[in-house]
C-alpha positions as CSV (number, residue, x, y, z in Angstrom):
1,X,23.0,27.8,59.9
2,X,25.7,25.7,58.2
3,X,27.3,22.3,58.7
4,X,30.5,21.4,56.9
5,X,31.4,17.7,57.2
6,X,34.8,16.3,56.2
7,X,37.1,13.3,56.7
8,X,35.3,10.6,54.7
9,X,37.0,8.4,52.1
10,X,37.6,4.9,50.9
11,X,38.8,2.5,53.6
12,X,39.3,-1.3,53.8
13,X,37.2,-3.4,56.2
14,X,38.7,-3.1,59.7
15,X,40.1,0.3,59.0
16,X,39.5,3.6,60.7
17,X,38.4,7.2,59.8
18,X,37.8,10.3,61.8
19,X,35.0,12.6,60.6
20,X,34.7,16.3,61.5
21,X,31.8,18.7,61.3
22,X,32.3,22.4,61.7
23,X,29.0,24.3,62.5
24,X,28.1,27.9,62.3
25,X,25.2,30.3,62.5
26,X,24.0,29.2,66.0
27,X,25.3,28.9,69.6
28,X,27.0,25.5,69.2
29,X,27.9,25.0,72.8
30,X,24.3,24.9,74.1
31,X,23.0,22.2,71.8
32,X,23.1,18.5,71.7
33,X,24.7,17.3,68.5
34,X,24.4,14.1,66.5
35,X,25.9,12.2,63.6
36,X,23.6,10.6,61.1
37,X,24.2,8.4,58.0
38,X,22.3,7.5,54.8
39,X,23.2,4.5,52.7
40,X,22.0,4.2,49.1
41,X,18.4,3.3,48.9
42,X,17.9,3.6,52.7
43,X,16.4,6.1,55.1
44,X,18.7,8.4,57.0
45,X,19.5,7.0,60.5
46,X,20.8,8.3,63.7
47,X,24.3,7.0,64.5
48,X,25.6,8.9,67.6
49,X,24.6,11.7,69.9
50,X,26.5,13.9,72.4
51,X,25.1,16.3,75.0
52,X,26.0,20.0,74.9
53,X,28.9,19.8,77.4
54,X,30.1,16.4,76.1
55,X,29.3,14.7,79.3
56,X,27.0,12.0,77.9
57,X,26.9,10.1,74.6
58,X,24.6,7.6,73.0
59,X,25.1,5.2,70.0
60,X,23.0,3.1,67.6
61,X,23.4,-0.6,68.5
62,X,25.1,-1.2,65.1
63,X,28.1,1.1,65.9
64,X,28.3,0.7,69.7
65,X,31.9,-0.2,70.8
66,X,33.3,0.9,67.4
67,X,32.4,4.6,67.0
68,X,33.1,7.4,69.4
69,X,31.5,10.9,69.2
70,X,33.2,13.9,70.7
71,X,33.1,17.7,70.4
72,X,35.2,20.8,70.8
73,X,32.9,23.7,71.8
74,X,35.7,26.2,71.3
75,X,35.9,25.2,67.7
76,X,32.2,24.6,67.0
77,X,33.2,21.1,65.9
78,X,31.8,17.6,66.5
79,X,33.9,14.5,65.6
80,X,33.1,10.9,64.9
81,X,36.0,8.4,65.4
82,X,35.1,5.2,63.5
83,X,37.1,2.1,64.1
84,X,36.7,-1.5,62.9
85,X,34.8,-0.3,59.9
86,X,32.5,-2.7,58.1
87,X,31.0,-2.6,54.5
88,X,27.6,-2.0,56.1
89,X,29.0,1.4,57.4
90,X,29.2,2.6,53.8
91,X,27.0,5.8,53.6
92,X,27.0,9.5,53.5
93,X,27.5,10.9,57.0
94,X,26.0,14.1,58.3
95,X,26.0,16.0,61.5
96,X,23.1,18.1,62.9
97,X,21.6,19.6,66.0
98,X,19.6,17.5,68.4
99,X,18.7,13.8,67.6
100,X,15.6,14.0,65.5
101,X,15.4,12.9,61.8
102,X,13.9,16.3,60.9
103,X,16.7,18.8,60.8
104,X,16.5,21.1,63.9
105,X,17.1,24.4,61.9
106,X,15.7,23.0,58.7
107,X,18.8,22.1,56.7
108,X,21.5,19.5,56.3
109,X,25.1,19.9,55.2
110,X,26.5,18.2,52.1
111,X,27.7,15.3,54.1
112,X,30.9,13.3,53.7
113,X,31.0,9.9,51.9
114,X,32.4,6.9,53.7
115,X,33.0,3.8,51.6
116,X,34.2,0.6,53.2
117,X,35.4,-1.9,50.7
118,X,38.3,-4.2,49.9
């Protein structure tokens, strides 16, 4: 099982980024997928979740209305569109299967760094 996250970078407050996560090693289309983040010195937290067919999504209160999770099952890819970014969004962002804080298949990808700063 492998997750390859990309799309992070340095952005000013109020800016936008679109993260991508390409998955392999399992049947992507049958699993719920989530984005997580971990800021320096803090626990990893769940940010957004999408059902296997993309029909339902859920968000942490801190990102609701600003972030949008989506997926392309033909490309084994999950996306996170992040708008109106704030300094508190600075973290390493990861994707994984399900919505638990323990990785479903026992591993995390390398993540992608998002830094929001002026």
